[in-house]
Structures are given as structure tokens and as C-alpha cells.
N, C-alpha and C positions, 0 to 999 in steps of 0.2 A: 552787632547786626542792626540795633535799632537806628543808629546813625545812618544806616544805608537805606532806610525807609523814609517816606514823608507822606504826610496828609494833604489831600486837596478836597476842595468843595466843588460838588457838581451842581450847576445852576439850571434853573428852568430856561431852555433856549427859546428864542423867538422862532416858532415854527413857521409863521406866516407874518407878512408885513403888518397886517392889521391886529394881530394876536397880542393882547395885553396880559392875559392870564390863562391858566388852565387848571384842570382839577385832576389830581393823582387819583387815577381809577384802580390801579392794582400794582403792587410791587412784585416784580419778577425775581428779584434778588433779595436775600436777607443778609443781616450782618454775618460776616465770616465767609460768605460765598466768594469764589473766585470769579472774576469777571474778565472776559476778554474784550479786547477792542472791537467795536461795532456790535457787540452783543447787547440786546435790550435789556435794560435794568428796570424799567417800569412802563406801564401804560398810563397815558394821559387822555382826558376827555376835554375836548375844545368845543367851541360854539358850532363847529362844522362837522368834524368827524373825530373818531378816535385815532391815536397815534401812539407809537412807541419812542421812548427816548433811548437811543443807543449810547453806550459808553464811548468816550473818545480815547480812552486809555486801557491798558491791561493793569489790573490791580485787584484788590480785595475789598469787598464791600464793608464799610464801617457803619456809622450810625445812620438810621433814617430819620431825617429831620423833619418830615411831613408825613402825616398819617393818610391813610387811604380815605378818599372822600373829601380831602381838604383842597380848597381852591388856593393857588399861589400865583403871584405876579411874575411876569417874566423877569429874569435876572437874579431872583431870589434863590438861595441854595436849598436843595431838596435833600442831599444826603452827602456824607463824607466817604472818601475812598482812600485806601492806603496803597501807594504805588512805589515800586522799586526805584531806587536811584542807581542800582547797579544792573547785574545781568539777571537772566531768567532763572539761574539756579538759586539765587538768593530770594527771589520772589516765591519760587516753589517751596522753599523751606518755610517761608513766612506764611504761606496759606495754612499749613497745619497748625502753626502756632496760634494764629488768630482765630482759626475755626474752634480749636479747643478752648481758647479763652472765652469766646462768646458762648460756647456750650455750658461752661461752668456758671457764667454770669446769668444766662437766660434760662437755662434748664430745659429748653424746648428746642434748641438749635442742633440739628444733627448733621454731621458732614455730609457734604454733597455726594449723591450716588449711594448713600448707605441707609435710606429710609425704607424699612421692609414693606410699608403699606403704601408707598408712593402716592401720597395724597394729591399731588400736582399732575398725575399721569395723564389725565384727561382734560387738562386746562391748556388750551392752545392759544398762542398769540395770533394776531391777525397776520403777521408776517409769515409764521410757520403754516397756517392754514392756506394762505395764497401760493406759497412755494410748493406745497404738497399737491394742491389742485392743479398747478401749472404742469407738473410732472406726473400726474396720475398716480400719486402715492397714497397708500392707505396708512394713515397715521397710527392706527392700532397696531400695525405690524412693525413700527419702529421703536427701538429701545431708547428711551430718553436718559440723558446724562445730566440734565439740569437738576435744580433743587426739587426734592421729592419726587424723583422721576420725571420731571417735566421735559418734554421734547423741545430742544432748542432749534434754532435755525441751522446751527452747525451740524446737528444730528441728521437733519434732513439733506444738507448738501453733501454729508458723508455717504448716505445712501445713494444719492444721485451719482457721485463720483464712483461708486462700486458697481454701477451699472444698473441701478434701480429702473423700474419700468417707466417709460415715458407716458405722457398723456396720450389719449386716443380720442377719436370722435365720440366715443361712448360717454366721455366726460361731460358732454353737452347734451345727454339724453333728454334733459328736462325740457330743452328748447325744441327738440325734435317733434314733440307732441303738437306744438303750435303749428308746425308746417303742414300737418296732415289736415288741419281744419281750413278748408279753402273758403274764401269769401264768395259771395255770389257773383255770377257773371253779369255785368251790366250790358246795356245795348250800345252799339257803335253810335256815336254822336251824329255822325253823318247820316246815318240811317234815319234818325228821328227828324232831321231837318228836311228830308226829301218827301215828308208827308206819310210816314209809315202810320197806319191805323192802330187803333188801341188794341184790336184783336191780334194784329200781326206782331205788335210789340210784346204782348203777353206771351205768344207762342214762341217768339224768338228768344225769350229769356230762359235760362236753365232753371227750372222750378225745383229740380232735384238738388241744387246746390244751396247750402244754408246761407242765411244772411251773414254779414261780416261779424266775425268774432275774433278777437285778438286780446292780448293782455295776459297779465300773469294769472288771472282767475280761471283761465281755460287751460293752462298748462299744469297746473297742480291745484290741489284743494287749498282753499285758503287757510292760513295758519293762524292759530290763536295765540297772541302774544303771552309769553310766560311773565306774569307780573306779580311780584311780591306785594301782599296787601297787609295792612294792620287792622285789627278789629273785625276780621272776617269769619268770626265764629258763626255757628248755626244759631238760628233764632233771631238774628239781627236783621233790622230792616234796611241796613246800609253797610257799606264798608269803604275803606279808603285806599287809594291808590298813590304811592309815592310818585312824585313828578321827577322824571329822569332828567340829567342834565341836557340831553338832546331835546326832550320835550320842552324843557324850560327855555332853551335857546330858540325853538320854533316859536313859543308863545311871544317871547320878547321881540323877535324880528317881525312877526306878524303885527303885533300892537304898534311897533314903530312905523310900519308901512301904512296902516290905516289911520294913524294919528297925525303923521306928518304929510302923507301924500293925498291930495284930493283926487279920488278915483272917479273916473267916468268909465262907461261901459258901452260897447257897440258890437254888432254881430253881422255876419253875412253868410248867405247860403251859397254853396259851391256844388256844381255838378262834377262828380269825380268818377263818372262812368268809364271814361277812357283809361283813367288811372287804375281803376279795379281791374279792367282787362289787361292792361300792360304788365301789372304785377302778376296776375295769373299766368301770363305768358312766360315771365322770366324767373319766377320764384323757385322752381324745381331745379333748373340749371344753376341758379345762383347759390342754392343750398348745397348742391353737389360740389361746386367749385370753392366756396367760401366756408362752407360749414356752419353758416349762421342763416337766420331768417332774413329775407328782404321785406322789411316792414314798410307799411304805409308812411311811418313817421320820418323815414329817411327821404321820401319824395317830398313830404310836407316841409321839411327843413330846408331842402334845397329851394323850394319855392319861396320860403320866407327870406333865406339869405339873398336870393336875387332882388327881391322887393326891398329890403334894406339897402342894397346898393343904389337903388333908385331914390330911396328917401332916407338918407343917412340921419335925419333928426330922430328917427325911431331908436337909434343906437346911442343914446345920450343919457346924462344924469343931470339933475338939478344941483347947482352949487351956489345958491342964494343969489349972488350978483352976476352969475354967469351960468350958462348951459354949456356943459362939456360934451362934445360930440366925440365918440370913441371911433378911431380909425379901423382898428381890429373888430371883426365881427365874431364874437366869441358866445355861441349859443349855450345857455343854460338849460338843462333838461331835467324836468321834475320827475323823480323816480320814487314811488311809494314802496315802503316796506310794511311789515306787519304793525309797527308802532311809530313810524315817522315818515316824513317826506324830505328827501335831500335833493339838491340841485347841482350835480357834477356838470362840468363845463367842457363843451367841445371847442377847443382852441382853434382860431383861423378857419372857422366853418366855411368861409367863403373860398377857401383854397381847396376844397374837397369836392369830389364828385359824389354822386348818389350812392355808389358802392362804398366809398370811404366814410360816408356819414353812417351808412348802415353798420359798418364795422365798429365805429366809435360808439354808437347807440348800444350795440351788443356788449362791448366791452365795459362801458361805464355802468350800464344796468346790472350786469353780472357782479361787478366790484361792489356796487352799492348793496345789493342783497347779500353778498358774502361778508360785507363789513370790512373790506380791504381797500376802500378809498384812501387816498393820501390828501393831505391838505392842499396840494397843488391841484389836485382835480377839481377843487371847490372854488378856486380863485379866478377872478378876472371875467366873470360873466357879464355880457352887456345887453342881452335880450333873452327872455325866457319863453320857451315852447313847452307845452304840457299836453299830452296825449290822453285827455280825460275820456275820450271815446273808447279807450280799451277797457274801461269798466262799464260800458253800455250808456254813458252819459250823452244826452243830446244837446244840453244846454247848461252852461256853467257861467259863474261870474267870479273869476279868480282874483286873488290878492296879489298885487305887484311884488316881484321879488326885489325888495329895497336894496340899493338905491336906483335900480333900473327905472326907465321910463314906460315900460309897457310889458305885458305878458299876454301870449296868445294860446288859446286852447283849441285843440283839434278834436272835435266831437265825433260820435259814432256814425259810421256810414249806414244810411237807412234806404231801402227801396222806396221810392215815392212816385206817384202819378204826377207827371209834369207836363204843362201845356207847351208845346213846340210848334210853330206855325200853325196854331189853331188845332193842333191834334194832340192827343193825350198819348203819352208814352211813358213807361216805366224806366225810371232812371236811378242811379246811385247817388244820393245827396248827402252832404255833410254840412254842419254848421262850424264857422270859425268865430270864436268869441274873444274880443280884445278888451282888456282892461288898461287904461291909459292914465299917466299922470297930467292932469289938466293944467298944471303950471307949465308944462313944456309943450304938450300936444293939444290939438284942438280937432274938432269934428272934420274939417275939410282935409287936413293932411292924413288923418287916420282912416277916413273914408277912402282916399286915393290909395293909401298903402293896402288896405284890404282888398280893393279892386285889383291891385296889381298882383297880390297873392293869389286871388281867385283866378286871374288870367294865367298865371304861371301854372296852377294846378289843373285848370281845364285845357291848357296847351299841350299836356302830355298826350302822345299817341303812340301807336304800336311800333313806331320807329325809334322812339326816344332811347337813347343809350344810358346805361348806368355807369359806364367806365369812361 
């Protein structure tokens, strides 16, 4: 039988073009476990997102060559697996043999599916969570066949194949609360330009509608991150927080950005009254049709994309003796979680209408907060947009998302008295803040770019189409 089996080494794959190393976060299989092709064997932590390493063959897990928490270079071996050189029956016989052998050697390895306490029962991989959420399944009701009772992707697929309940609009109930919080109704811009008096302007505004509120902090109570600390006993005047790999990557990237890029900063004020009115007109029907919110950010992104088309130098990177201008407009979108900020990318944003951008924003924001982003979602960004206004900010000075040339923040929409034709009217105003790489960009080009974004946003009217 032995000659019909062979040992192979599993190496750390290159999950992305720029990836040179990754950290083993958690082993999902232990020595002696049976592994099916495409089944995840471990979770790894990279500079951008967490990912799972799937097995490329059917076999039996052998030695784990790398401990959890260890960083390993791409191309190095992480474990050994025993694979059959014959048919599936021989593999099945070898499963029991190797499992028993490891049980004797280690004293703690129990054959798969026979752990009475099921210590892995409530440890779900990102792939399992994503698949269950997509089909509206309750993971607590699924029997796990993995090690220690762990629920595998195969278990979820089996339930789906047996007619498990599919997802429903209630799965997005957390986002439904945001739709009920309507922003204030601004005044029609044309009315202000015809000389509307201040008294008429105030009476025309809907005082019963609250000022604009949006963002995660209004759809749910802010979560407190669960952090393991050392030295946190009572009576101490301080305690220590371990730096996670993601936080360490953020620190490294931010330090690189401010060290290598000479930042400059500028701001412009935009009258978004018509945009507020347009969104109020469309949002309910859009919610019924699409099942997601029509956000201000989707209109903002469309305005930015069209401005980049006019000023493509904004879509570039510094390359020492060259400036590389990117033809594709891939918008990075800053999304905050309880303990980090990630920047998933909307690929080919210039090829999408407002509704398409809204769908991408919803999808990427949801995946970010669920922890189901893939490395591909984080690659290829050429310009970053950040909706800092969703947290009530009215002014910010963002750090550029290295190695891009600029980052633009969309601040909170606020009602302000504005002078129009020597008359005072109440308008919905917002600030746009731009940080730029002064090696590539100067004040003139950035001023023109911001003016074009301003024109695009102020150009929305009640007849603008989102499809």
C-alpha cells in the first residue's frame, strides 16, 4: 500500500502580483485529516485582506511545517500532504491508517467527525460565512463534518443542494434602517437665482426633515472592537494592545505615503441642493427596485469619474523618471470597520452609471464589514474617494493611498445661508477636500479638476437619470 502513496509539499502561493509573503493565521486542517480538492486548509493574513489557501489535490494532511502566526515567503512550503497514486478506494483505506497513526503520536488528534465536544463548531471561515449569507442560511442549524465539528464549504453546499432556504431581502435589514432617515430637502437652485427672499427661502425648506445623516453609525450602534490585551489587570494605570497584522500593514503603508509623497491639500465648497432633491425623489423607488440604498457617494463618484476623464493626470503614479498615467479608472473606496480601514476597488468605474456605482458601493462595503473581501477586490486602484461626511466630518486632510497621486474626501452635507444674486437663501452645501502628490500635481491642475467635479455635482437636476 505504501508504494501506492506519495508525499507532496504545499507551498505558499502568490495570491497577488505584489504579494511576497503572508502570515499563517489559522490552520483549518490538522495532521491525519482528509482533505478534498479545493477545500481550504488554512487561513492566511496578507497586507490587504485575509484569504484561504485551498488544496489543489485530494489527500491526507501530513506535517504542518509553519506554525500559526508565522510569516512565510511566497514559494516556501507550509505543509506536507499524502496523496494517492491509485484509485479513491486506496485513499479511503489510507485515511484511517494515517489518522490512527497521528492519534498515537500526538495523543490529541481525534478522527474527523468524532470529537464529542466539537471545539471547532462555531469557528467559521470567511468562505463559509459568505456562502451562508448569500443563501440566507443559519450556520447554527448546519451539521459540520469538518475537524472538531467545523462547518465546511461542502456542508453549506450540501444544504443548498437539498433545498435550503435562499436569501431574502430581510438579509439586508441592517441597511434598511438607513433608508428611513431622509436627508433634508434643499431649495431648487433656479428658485434662488430668481431672487427668492430669505423669508421665502426658509418657508420653502422642509423644516420637519432632519439634516443629512448617513453612514454606518446611523444604521447600527458602533461596535467596540474585541481586543486581547496584556497587562490589563485591575489597578494598573495602562495596558497594552497587540498590533494586529492588518493594523501593522496600515501603519506601514501610511508611513510610506507620508514619507515618500510630498502632500499638498486644497478644498472647494459645492452646492448640492439639487443633488439632495434628486436623491429624495429617486431613493424610495430605487430601494424597491434594487434592494439597496441610493447613496450620495454614487453621485459623487460619477462626478469624480467624469472629471478624471477631462484631467487624466489625476489618474497617475510617480515612477522616479516617469509619470505613469493609468488608462483604466479604478476607484478605491475607503471603508472603515471597527478596527481598520480598507480600500476595495471599483474596477472600470468609468463604464458604470450611477445605479451601477451604487450597487458596487453596497457590495464592497458589505464584503468589507463581513470580512469576505478577496485580494482581487483590493488590487488595481488608481484614485481614492472617501466619504468622511458619513461620520459627520465637515473638513479633513486625508493621507494619499500610496502610490496613487491623489485622494478626495466628500464631507458632510450641511444647510447654510448662501448669498445668491445679493439675496440670502438656505442651501445644502458640502466640502470636497483633496490631498495631492506635489511631485505630479500642482495647484492649477488640481483647482481645475475640483472645479470640474463641482460643476458635475451642481449639474444634477430633477431630470438626471441613474440608469
